[in-house]
KEFIMAR-820044 format. One line per 4 residues: number of its first residue (from 1); for each residue x, y, z of C-alpha. Coordinates in Angstrom, 3 decimals. Layout:
BEGIN
NUM) X/Y/Z  ...
//
This chain:
BEGIN
1) 32.654/-141.339/-12.803  36.003/-142.773/-11.614  38.528/-140.883/-9.558  40.637/-139.778/-12.543
5) 37.609/-138.504/-14.408  36.399/-136.536/-11.339  39.844/-134.978/-10.932  39.937/-133.957/-14.585
9) 36.385/-132.451/-14.355  37.228/-130.328/-11.300  40.441/-129.113/-12.919  38.604/-128.004/-16.062
13) 35.913/-126.286/-13.979  38.527/-124.382/-11.951  40.310/-123.138/-15.077  36.976/-122.090/-16.594
17) 35.952/-120.088/-13.552  39.432/-118.542/-13.245  39.328/-117.493/-16.886  35.815/-116.064/-16.465
21) 36.822/-114.137/-13.334  39.963/-112.806/-14.945  37.898/-111.654/-17.871  35.403/-109.806/-15.541
25) 38.000/-107.806/-13.573  37.782/-104.018/-14.116  40.147/-101.560/-12.503  38.384/-98.357/-11.412
29) 40.400/-95.233/-10.615  39.497/-91.616/-9.927  39.762/-88.515/-7.767  37.416/-86.874/-5.243
33) 37.150/-83.110/-4.551  34.561/-80.677/-3.209  32.836/-77.963/-5.226  35.750/-75.609/-4.554
37) 38.263/-78.062/-5.984  39.668/-78.946/-2.560  40.869/-82.534/-2.064  38.681/-84.763/0.089
41) 40.501/-87.451/2.086  38.880/-90.643/3.362  35.857/-90.638/1.079  34.249/-94.093/0.785
45) 33.809/-95.264/-2.831  32.105/-98.586/-3.520  29.989/-100.543/-5.968  26.445/-100.724/-4.641
49) 25.520/-104.290/-3.591  29.133/-105.560/-3.519  32.167/-105.504/-1.250  34.296/-103.865/-3.928
53) 35.543/-100.398/-3.036  38.245/-98.125/-1.606  38.831/-94.805/0.235  40.411/-91.686/-1.200
57) 44.038/-90.974/-0.284  45.797/-87.749/0.774  45.740/-86.457/-2.793  42.090/-87.443/-3.285
61) 42.902/-90.400/-5.581  41.430/-93.867/-5.191  41.566/-97.179/-7.058  40.140/-100.666/-6.697
65) 39.303/-103.702/-8.783  35.728/-104.623/-9.481  34.830/-108.251/-10.142  31.317/-107.671/-11.411
69) 30.336/-107.486/-15.043  27.956/-105.421/-17.115  26.387/-102.300/-15.554  26.858/-101.257/-11.943
73) 26.298/-98.269/-9.628  29.317/-96.663/-8.004  28.714/-94.479/-4.927  30.826/-91.943/-3.002
77) 29.917/-91.078/0.610  31.573/-88.680/3.037  30.412/-87.254/6.365  29.040/-83.730/5.959
81) 28.599/-84.078/2.197  25.763/-85.243/-0.020  26.302/-88.797/-1.301  26.775/-89.115/-5.063
85) 25.988/-92.098/-7.310  26.954/-92.797/-10.928  25.926/-95.572/-13.305  28.923/-97.198/-15.031
89) 29.623/-99.998/-17.562  32.197/-102.613/-16.536  34.009/-103.840/-19.659  37.283/-105.153/-18.225
93) 39.171/-102.055/-19.351  40.457/-99.486/-16.807  37.739/-97.006/-15.976  38.157/-93.464/-14.586
97) 35.354/-92.105/-12.412  35.827/-88.712/-10.677  33.537/-87.288/-8.020  32.792/-83.701/-7.009
101) 30.882/-83.786/-3.705  28.628/-81.000/-2.485  28.770/-80.112/1.182  25.552/-80.686/3.095
105) 23.910/-77.518/4.405  23.746/-77.717/8.207  22.248/-75.266/10.665  25.404/-75.741/12.752
109) 27.691/-74.675/9.927  25.531/-72.555/7.650  26.044/-68.842/7.268  23.569/-66.612/9.154
113) 22.316/-63.372/7.614  23.270/-60.661/10.110  22.932/-57.389/8.181  21.002/-54.871/10.248
117) 19.962/-57.122/13.139  21.100/-58.200/16.591  19.502/-61.438/17.767  19.261/-62.927/21.250
121) 17.508/-66.228/21.828  18.242/-69.867/22.519  17.686/-70.753/18.871  19.681/-68.048/17.098
125) 23.343/-67.531/16.405  24.970/-64.184/16.998  23.477/-63.838/20.493  24.028/-60.349/21.862
129) 21.654/-59.388/24.696  19.552/-61.849/26.680  17.131/-61.061/29.501  19.864/-61.197/32.160
133) 22.005/-58.873/30.059  19.161/-56.381/29.923  18.377/-56.316/33.636  22.045/-56.280/34.706
137) 23.273/-53.652/32.265  24.114/-50.762/34.559  22.020/-47.684/33.869  19.219/-49.572/32.118
141) 17.220/-50.076/35.351  15.772/-53.277/33.876  14.288/-51.542/30.821  14.555/-53.310/27.445
145) 14.913/-50.109/25.458  17.480/-48.517/27.781  19.668/-51.605/27.407  19.262/-51.483/23.615
149) 20.691/-47.953/23.730  24.097/-49.514/24.428  24.029/-51.063/20.940  25.236/-49.194/17.845
153) 22.780/-47.192/15.784  20.809/-45.848/18.754  20.731/-42.310/20.150  20.879/-41.148/23.774
157) 17.583/-39.245/23.545  16.638/-39.735/27.184  14.272/-36.764/27.256  11.914/-38.237/24.636
161) 9.673/-41.239/24.262  10.801/-43.958/21.886  13.937/-45.601/20.543  15.693/-43.351/18.015
165) 17.654/-45.380/15.463  19.854/-44.360/12.509  18.357/-40.948/11.878  14.764/-42.031/12.528
169) 12.364/-40.585/15.085  11.135/-42.597/18.067  7.830/-43.192/16.278  9.698/-44.885/13.415
173) 10.811/-47.771/15.649  8.037/-50.287/16.272  7.719/-53.219/18.678  6.265/-56.630/17.795
177) 5.352/-59.344/20.307  4.890/-62.879/18.950  4.606/-61.432/15.468  1.945/-58.750/16.075
181) 2.393/-54.994/16.397  2.311/-53.280/19.808  1.093/-49.700/19.448  1.851/-48.350/22.946
185) 5.112/-50.021/23.917  6.168/-47.161/26.196  4.566/-46.031/29.428  2.848/-42.664/29.816
189) 5.353/-39.842/29.707  5.858/-36.185/30.482  7.380/-33.898/27.826  11.165/-33.512/28.236
193) 11.383/-36.459/30.679  11.147/-39.547/28.447  9.494/-42.889/29.203  10.232/-46.549/30.003
197) 9.125/-49.635/28.145  6.089/-51.437/29.541  7.385/-55.020/29.420  9.338/-57.252/31.791
201) 12.418/-58.661/29.990  11.945/-62.103/31.590  8.674/-62.788/29.774  10.642/-63.045/26.522
205) 12.797/-65.931/25.337  14.009/-64.174/22.222  14.757/-60.606/21.171  15.673/-59.293/17.730
209) 16.727/-55.662/17.437  16.830/-54.743/13.776  18.330/-51.351/13.002  17.226/-51.814/9.386
213) 16.622/-54.359/6.653  14.205/-56.535/8.615  11.988/-59.322/7.261  9.009/-58.864/4.926
217) 6.857/-60.360/7.697  6.907/-56.972/9.461  5.774/-53.544/8.347  4.827/-50.030/9.452
221) 8.302/-49.367/10.895  10.209/-46.846/8.832  13.564/-47.157/10.600  13.776/-50.045/13.054
225) 11.972/-53.031/14.574  12.177/-54.632/18.023  10.844/-58.182/17.620  10.067/-60.059/20.845
229) 8.970/-63.658/21.425  7.366/-64.708/24.700  8.490/-67.807/26.596  6.671/-71.125/26.256
233) 5.887/-73.340/29.245  7.972/-72.652/32.376  10.194/-75.454/33.670  8.434/-75.538/37.032
237) 5.940/-73.694/39.219  7.350/-70.595/40.888  6.598/-67.462/42.868  8.407/-64.126/42.928
241) 8.359/-61.097/45.199  10.217/-57.829/44.677  10.716/-54.845/46.939  12.595/-51.737/45.846
245) 12.931/-47.995/46.228  10.394/-47.525/43.429  7.692/-50.012/44.486  6.675/-53.580/45.194
249) 5.456/-56.523/43.161  4.701/-60.229/43.122  3.757/-62.935/40.638  2.934/-66.637/40.625
253) 3.422/-69.165/37.805  1.761/-72.570/38.113  2.742/-75.541/35.935  0.201/-78.359/35.652
257) 1.055/-81.854/36.892  1.220/-83.214/33.342  3.467/-80.261/32.358  1.272/-79.456/29.394
261) -0.181/-76.145/30.578  0.573/-73.242/32.876  -1.018/-70.047/34.114  0.275/-67.013/35.903
265) -0.728/-63.757/37.511  1.336/-60.823/38.682  0.887/-57.402/40.239  3.311/-54.498/40.399
269) 2.873/-51.193/42.179  5.220/-48.297/41.466  5.226/-45.092/43.489  8.195/-42.730/43.408
273) 6.860/-40.355/46.088  9.026/-41.809/48.912  12.117/-41.711/46.719  11.495/-38.135/45.539
277) 11.009/-37.073/49.159  14.602/-38.163/49.832  16.260/-37.183/46.527  15.760/-33.629/45.288
281) 14.317/-33.296/41.784  14.671/-30.496/39.237  10.902/-30.441/38.769  8.157/-30.292/41.346
285) 6.022/-33.420/41.373  2.497/-32.764/42.522  1.898/-36.467/41.880  5.013/-38.592/41.476
289) 4.845/-41.369/38.867  2.361/-43.914/40.218  1.645/-47.133/38.347  -0.608/-50.135/38.982
293) -0.177/-53.118/36.651  -1.721/-56.585/36.579  -0.205/-59.242/34.283  -1.935/-62.472/33.251
297) -0.767/-65.394/31.127  -1.926/-68.841/30.096  -0.108/-71.419/27.975  -1.146/-74.903/26.844
301) 0.417/-77.510/24.598  -2.172/-78.483/22.000  -0.068/-81.385/20.684  3.502/-82.644/20.797
305) 4.558/-79.762/18.570  1.793/-77.201/19.060  1.341/-74.514/21.720  -1.268/-71.847/22.401
309) -0.184/-68.806/24.440  -2.077/-65.862/25.907  -0.507/-62.835/27.558  -2.153/-59.632/28.710
313) -2.020/-56.811/31.229  -3.963/-53.874/32.647  -2.062/-50.708/33.525  -2.897/-47.310/35.039
317) -0.442/-44.441/35.417  -0.760/-41.021/37.031  1.847/-38.237/36.850  1.540/-34.524/37.604
321) 4.399/-32.013/37.594  4.930/-28.286/37.925  7.816/-26.323/36.429  8.570/-22.690/35.551
325) 6.753/-21.336/32.532  9.078/-19.774/29.941  6.378/-17.286/28.895  6.204/-15.566/32.302
329) 5.696/-11.809/31.936  8.531/-10.686/34.214  11.601/-12.909/34.193  13.575/-10.638/36.487
333) 11.126/-11.038/39.347  10.787/-14.668/40.470  7.741/-13.854/42.564  5.843/-13.168/39.337
337) 7.108/-16.212/37.492  4.302/-18.528/36.494  4.368/-22.321/36.549  3.177/-24.858/34.026
341) 1.288/-27.775/35.510  1.158/-30.886/33.356  -0.833/-33.898/34.472  -1.548/-37.158/32.681
345) -3.710/-40.099/33.683  -3.123/-43.124/31.475  -5.113/-46.313/31.086  -3.634/-49.065/28.976
349) -4.788/-52.620/28.284  -3.126/-55.192/26.053  -3.812/-58.819/25.160  -2.028/-61.202/22.799
353) -2.974/-64.735/21.678  -0.536/-66.758/19.588  -0.676/-70.291/18.198  2.191/-72.314/16.780
357) 1.986/-75.795/15.256  4.207/-78.054/13.165  2.584/-80.363/10.648  3.779/-83.248/8.487
361) 6.035/-82.756/5.489  7.739/-79.666/6.912  4.720/-77.371/7.236  4.468/-74.881/10.101
365) 1.728/-72.467/11.178  2.146/-69.274/13.217  -1.000/-67.298/14.000  -1.523/-64.324/16.264
369) -4.282/-62.030/17.466  -3.807/-58.984/19.687  -5.843/-56.048/20.937  -4.914/-52.926/22.867
373) -6.574/-49.829/24.265  -4.861/-46.662/25.418  -6.308/-43.488/26.919  -4.395/-40.380/27.973
377) -6.294/-37.715/29.903  -4.032/-34.679/29.844  -4.578/-31.488/31.824  -2.488/-28.341/31.296
381) -2.638/-25.334/33.608  -0.726/-22.097/34.045  -0.531/-21.163/37.726  0.722/-18.194/39.693
385) 2.858/-18.397/42.823  -0.285/-19.115/44.875  -1.139/-22.066/42.567  -4.198/-20.294/41.211
389) -5.149/-20.300/37.537  -3.517/-17.313/35.835  -5.913/-14.639/34.568  -3.772/-12.901/31.967
393) -4.527/-11.930/28.380  -1.155/-13.322/27.283  -2.324/-16.807/28.317  -6.055/-16.552/27.692
397) -5.960/-19.237/24.994  -4.311/-21.884/27.144  -4.481/-21.108/30.840  -6.428/-24.326/31.414
401) -6.545/-26.996/28.770  -7.941/-30.521/28.832  -7.134/-33.100/26.157  -8.342/-36.701/25.916
405) -6.480/-39.010/23.503  -7.759/-42.532/22.878  -6.592/-45.225/20.519  -7.577/-48.810/19.855
409) -5.688/-51.431/17.890  -6.816/-54.901/16.774  -4.356/-57.019/14.831  -4.418/-60.491/13.323
413) -1.678/-62.306/11.474  -1.133/-65.711/9.884  2.214/-67.031/8.673  2.534/-70.394/6.901
417) 5.989/-71.861/6.432  7.201/-74.813/4.387  10.622/-76.282/5.147  12.491/-77.594/2.138
421) 15.732/-79.509/1.797  19.008/-78.089/3.097  17.487/-75.378/5.339  15.666/-73.801/2.422
425) 12.202/-72.557/3.296  9.335/-70.481/2.014  6.851/-68.574/4.147  3.841/-66.503/3.264
429) 0.877/-65.001/4.996  -1.438/-62.078/5.640  -1.938/-59.380/8.244  -4.912/-57.193/9.161
433) -4.965/-54.134/11.456  -7.903/-52.060/12.599  -7.002/-48.778/14.294  -9.021/-45.952/15.799
437) -7.551/-42.695/17.068  -9.716/-40.129/18.814  -8.841/-36.686/20.121  -11.088/-34.489/22.254
441) -10.126/-30.966/23.360  -11.973/-28.804/25.875  -12.697/-25.769/23.671  -13.254/-23.402/26.582
445) -9.564/-22.521/26.693  -8.068/-24.300/23.693  -5.613/-22.504/21.380  -6.831/-22.011/17.822
449) -4.412/-24.635/16.518  -6.093/-27.311/18.651  -9.683/-26.464/17.765  -9.232/-28.605/14.638
453) -8.886/-31.701/16.808  -12.068/-31.240/18.822  -13.962/-34.543/18.874  -11.913/-35.722/15.902
457) -11.648/-39.450/15.195  -10.101/-41.420/12.368  -10.358/-45.137/11.634  -8.284/-47.256/9.325
461) -8.315/-50.780/7.943  -4.807/-51.859/7.027  -4.106/-55.131/5.221  -0.887/-56.732/4.064
465) 0.178/-59.812/2.107  3.751/-61.059/2.242  5.972/-63.850/0.981  9.563/-64.706/1.730
469) 12.059/-67.416/0.895  15.288/-68.622/2.517  17.748/-69.822/-0.105  20.824/-71.796/1.022
473) 23.061/-72.462/-1.927  25.942/-73.808/0.169  27.000/-73.581/3.791  28.902/-70.456/2.764
477) 26.277/-68.685/0.674  22.671/-67.935/1.565  20.005/-65.386/0.722  16.568/-64.204/1.734
481) 14.155/-62.707/-0.792  10.801/-61.269/0.204  8.058/-58.891/-0.826  5.335/-57.170/1.149
485) 2.170/-55.626/-0.258  0.274/-53.134/1.926  -3.016/-51.275/1.631  -4.510/-48.530/3.818
489) -8.215/-47.829/3.531  -7.725/-44.391/5.088  -4.989/-43.333/2.664  -6.514/-45.315/-0.211
493) -2.992/-46.322/-1.179  -1.340/-49.637/-2.014  2.415/-50.202/-1.671  4.725/-52.984/-2.778
497) 7.880/-53.305/-0.683  10.607/-55.721/-1.853  13.228/-56.942/0.645  16.510/-58.741/-0.083
501) 19.455/-59.922/1.991  22.386/-62.278/1.468  25.393/-63.576/3.374  28.676/-65.186/2.402
505) 30.892/-67.081/4.829  34.486/-65.941/4.397  35.963/-68.252/7.036  34.903/-70.481/9.898
509) 34.159/-67.440/12.076  33.786/-64.586/9.587  31.050/-63.634/7.167  29.856/-60.772/4.973
513) 26.187/-59.748/4.656  24.232/-57.277/2.555  20.628/-56.140/2.714  18.255/-53.894/0.801
517) 14.629/-53.083/1.386  11.768/-50.630/0.970  9.864/-49.686/4.111  6.621/-47.732/4.500
521) 4.810/-46.196/7.471  1.588/-44.242/7.908  1.890/-40.653/9.191  0.975/-40.027/12.822
525) -2.741/-39.633/13.494  -2.281/-36.004/14.624  -1.358/-35.108/11.040  -3.975/-37.361/9.455
529) -6.680/-35.590/11.441  -5.727/-32.379/9.648  -5.168/-33.889/6.208  -6.253/-37.367/5.117
533) -4.677/-36.897/1.683  -1.207/-37.602/3.055  0.940/-40.416/1.646  2.816/-43.286/3.269
537) 6.244/-42.174/4.449  8.957/-44.202/2.724  12.565/-45.205/3.402  14.995/-47.259/1.314
541) 17.649/-49.136/3.330  21.055/-50.258/2.021  23.270/-52.230/4.446  26.714/-53.831/4.303
545) 27.801/-55.919/7.299  30.916/-57.847/8.339  30.750/-60.158/11.347  33.569/-62.135/12.965
549) 32.560/-64.487/15.776  35.156/-66.820/17.258  34.299/-68.473/20.568  33.241/-65.967/23.270
553) 33.930/-62.979/21.025  31.902/-61.012/18.506  32.996/-58.244/16.166  30.505/-56.451/13.907
557) 31.202/-53.700/11.414  28.301/-52.223/9.506  27.774/-49.420/6.999  24.371/-48.201/5.843
561) 22.535/-45.622/3.775  18.871/-44.659/4.165  16.877/-42.465/1.821  13.677/-40.905/3.245
565) 10.774/-39.752/1.088  7.269/-38.342/1.712  8.054/-37.190/5.253  5.588/-34.843/6.938
569) 5.998/-31.092/6.492  4.036/-28.827/8.868  2.742/-26.051/6.647  -0.709/-24.451/6.961
573) -1.873/-28.030/6.777  0.492/-31.030/6.905  1.838/-32.254/3.571  3.960/-35.212/2.435
577) 6.694/-33.091/0.876  9.484/-33.828/3.369  12.621/-35.806/2.636  15.985/-36.715/4.108
581) 18.793/-39.203/4.365  20.952/-40.968/6.936  24.259/-42.721/6.389  26.882/-44.016/8.750
585) 29.226/-46.681/10.027  28.967/-48.697/13.242  31.204/-50.895/15.375  30.246/-53.483/17.992
589) 32.699/-55.688/19.852  31.838/-58.082/22.688  34.435/-60.170/24.494  34.061/-62.754/27.271
593) 37.533/-64.242/26.891  40.369/-61.711/26.682  40.093/-60.442/30.276  39.586/-63.368/32.629
597) 36.233/-63.265/34.362  35.048/-60.076/32.646  32.395/-59.757/29.954  32.449/-56.426/28.153
601) 31.265/-54.802/24.961  32.072/-51.632/23.076  29.820/-49.920/20.565  30.375/-46.855/18.429
605) 28.222/-45.131/15.813  28.953/-42.365/13.381  26.008/-40.885/11.515  25.551/-38.166/8.927
609) 21.865/-37.333/8.645  19.770/-34.463/7.309  16.022/-33.954/7.106  13.691/-31.338/5.740
613) 10.483/-32.150/7.582  8.015/-30.808/10.172  8.753/-27.082/10.707  12.324/-27.181/9.384
617) 13.032/-24.374/6.894  15.773/-26.345/5.133  17.465/-29.762/5.207  19.483/-29.941/8.426
621) 20.728/-32.465/10.958  17.662/-33.304/13.123  17.634/-32.261/16.767  17.513/-35.908/17.891
625) 20.715/-36.947/16.066  24.268/-36.754/17.418  27.084/-37.478/14.967  29.068/-39.633/17.407
629) 27.620/-42.037/19.984  29.507/-44.682/21.960  29.102/-47.093/24.883  31.346/-49.255/27.045
633) 29.674/-51.938/29.155  31.430/-54.376/31.505  30.258/-57.176/33.814  32.264/-59.020/36.448
637) 30.945/-61.869/38.601  32.755/-63.688/41.434  31.314/-67.202/41.570  32.607/-68.096/45.022
641) 31.091/-64.987/46.571  28.055/-64.909/44.238  28.673/-61.217/43.822  28.880/-59.125/40.667
645) 29.499/-55.566/39.575  28.453/-53.916/36.312  29.305/-50.624/34.697  28.188/-48.634/31.675
649) 29.706/-45.514/30.161  27.862/-43.715/27.370  29.003/-40.793/25.285  27.255/-38.612/22.731
653) 28.449/-35.567/20.856  26.310/-32.434/20.972  22.946/-32.402/19.199  21.617/-29.453/17.169
657) 18.723/-27.387/18.466  16.644/-24.464/17.223  17.984/-21.285/18.801  14.996/-18.996/18.456
661) 17.147/-16.012/19.327  19.116/-16.383/16.081  16.561/-17.938/13.736  12.814/-18.216/13.465
665) 11.515/-21.229/11.488  8.013/-19.777/11.558  9.206/-16.791/9.538  9.882/-17.748/5.875
669) 12.080/-14.666/5.514  14.357/-15.613/8.405  18.067/-16.189/7.799  18.255/-19.908/7.045
673) 22.050/-19.958/7.433  21.803/-19.945/11.247  18.951/-22.451/11.503  19.885/-25.484/13.654
677) 23.578/-24.582/13.754  23.821/-24.441/17.565  24.823/-27.573/19.482  24.158/-28.823/22.977
681) 27.054/-29.773/25.202  28.673/-33.228/24.907  26.747/-35.910/26.820  28.514/-38.187/29.307
685) 26.896/-40.707/31.625  28.084/-43.517/33.889  25.950/-46.229/35.415  27.212/-48.547/38.169
689) 25.463/-51.486/39.824  26.237/-54.321/42.214  24.414/-57.655/42.526  24.538/-60.175/45.354
693) 22.919/-63.617/45.065  21.935/-65.588/48.142  19.501/-68.332/49.106  17.302/-67.277/52.021
697) 15.349/-70.248/53.279  14.005/-71.746/50.055  14.039/-68.461/48.173  16.669/-67.588/45.590
701) 17.296/-63.916/46.328  19.044/-61.163/44.404  20.020/-57.873/46.008  20.668/-55.023/43.590
705) 22.104/-51.548/44.134  22.583/-49.242/41.178  23.305/-45.570/40.658  23.026/-43.562/37.462
709) 25.434/-40.639/36.898  27.198/-41.016/40.295  29.751/-38.319/39.437  27.097/-35.752/38.615
713) 27.993/-35.003/34.998  26.050/-32.001/33.754  23.621/-33.177/31.072  21.767/-30.879/28.690
717) 19.267/-32.007/26.053  18.222/-28.627/24.612  16.183/-25.542/25.506  12.574/-24.437/25.795
721) 12.064/-20.901/24.435  9.361/-18.374/25.183  6.866/-17.811/22.380  7.412/-14.029/22.281
725) 9.762/-11.296/23.520  7.800/-10.289/26.601  10.710/-8.309/28.083  11.222/-6.274/24.947
729) 14.962/-6.821/24.874  15.059/-8.615/21.533  15.686/-11.997/23.155  13.369/-14.905/23.830
733) 13.658/-16.216/27.367  14.758/-19.851/27.550  15.213/-22.629/30.076  17.459/-25.676/29.619
737) 16.024/-29.183/29.272  17.849/-31.364/31.797  17.230/-34.689/33.589  14.776/-34.637/36.477
741) 17.722/-35.205/38.840  21.495/-35.435/38.550  21.548/-38.975/39.952  19.126/-41.838/40.224
745) 19.690/-44.526/42.874  17.915/-47.888/42.821  17.935/-50.440/45.635  15.993/-53.646/45.216
749) 15.474/-57.173/46.526  14.060/-59.917/44.299  13.027/-63.277/45.827  12.071/-66.369/43.826
753) 10.630/-69.668/45.021  10.895/-72.585/42.591  13.506/-71.023/40.299  17.197/-70.776/41.123
757) 18.955/-68.527/38.624  22.413/-68.983/40.187  23.828/-71.115/37.385  22.181/-68.930/34.765
761) 23.821/-65.892/36.340  27.199/-67.622/36.382  26.873/-68.804/32.783  25.940/-65.340/31.595
765) 28.656/-63.658/33.680  26.111/-61.534/35.492
//
């Protein structure tokens, strides 16, 4: 081919290719929005396998020319959104392709269901109280449950055992550790003096306080649940020693060289005799509260994602008090006034094994096994001024009474969870509980009412199946649906309890949540020993919650309604004919930002509650419920001086009580109009504490001084009335129920080797 021919060939080829390319050009235009119709700017749109594409403009429009022919795949991608692909036909004519992108569901952006629960852990949003918060909340004296009383929904029932929440009794709040139920969460107590929790806050990495509407994974709590999760492996080996006005203690934690296992042992001795010798008490302690406790733990990583944990303790407690007896024959002559002596010796043992493992394809296993034993040996005496047993016909049925209460609990639980796309998950499992409750009364001097309990014992096998699903529709909308089936061998009854909750994100920091659920609980064993035909007590919970959480602030508003059914009525024999309701509104506000260097929170609860249960002759506000309860807590820490102060103020309106001089609930013909209409005085309390952090040698040391009720506010919880009019003046003698002392002062020193909590204290504004 000559030069002219070659030139002509190339020219023809060029025009052919140009014509072919011009024929294959297709202009593609469109618009990109999200599911709400909002414009998305900067979205990448391209033909898969080519360099043809564009990005969306300020109005969401895009356009580009495609040089391919036939079919192609066009794709839109945008950070934070799920990519979308469409199959198109390129014909050379202008083509319109619009995209509507769905936002990816992210645990950093997704709404969190908050109705009914306060959560505190490293993994959860909405953190409220961590371990340092609990031990540094003035007035709590390092007790989990006392610190929880600064949150809305709780009552200031400091003369009783248990946490009273939203119209429920203390027995209707249950504690769970690593998923399994703890039957004896409170230490041995004396009537009218209350009790502390048994557990050290620092053994837990997470705490959930649910005032209602909790997960289907938990049961046998009619009103509230305290859900605790123990820590995993410690960061390093450590040793701790504490010395205080109430006792001494020490513990050691050892981390293996390969950092895959650890073990620990601790001992604490509490004896309030020296303190009571210095600070006058309103009651006479023959034996001041004395406690010995040994704690043991072992943890081992079974794989990269699995861990096996064991925690247990042995505890003994001895308390013996004397106080005036309200049934004394001659109240005008103190020399003839008799004393009640109440002594209790408690033995308590608890052990918990838990196993957690993650498997392939999003599967997770949580398994737990726990066992506990509790024995209370109670001795009641009526003594004269010479401390001799009273020989008097008025007291012949109870001048010396011995009671032995024993209970055993074995629990096992398995939860299997499957993680799905976009934070969705399903979990299901089973739970088994074996309980024994035994009661032995010395019949030599027992009242008739107690003869029924002599050598009585009841056993129960309780089983439950549950399933629950997390449903994330978008980052703004999520729900949780669950159901729990329960069966009691003792009651021969099966229950089905549905649970539902949902949350909608209104803004970046605000969200709305709702919850509904059915909750069941077995009656107390003291009633089951008299009548095993009782039913499960039942409560329906309805909750509406608004939460606003910008940085370093948290505002919660919550309204609720609870309907109680099948509560216990104390007739000739107990029945399940009681009922009641509780409804209210609550406010919680925490702020670490508005006042420089100060962390504070405010809580307020209003409740309207009535019950017709136990020996009540009509539906009335229970004697453990105050209509208005509030708290103000503040914390200030000076980093340069490593010094902090904390304060707590709590308020409670008066609570109703049975005034036996105006009404008699044991008399069906009594005037019901005056029953439970009297109120105690308004309750005020202030707690103040100071903390100083210093390194002594190699030991991180904390010095703590705290005082409860420093201004000596008069506090009255109710009255104890005589059982009959022994003076013949038409009035029953009574004595007020008050704290054991006006003030309580605590001074302590805590030394740690291997762990320096200075930065943790600073970060948490100790």
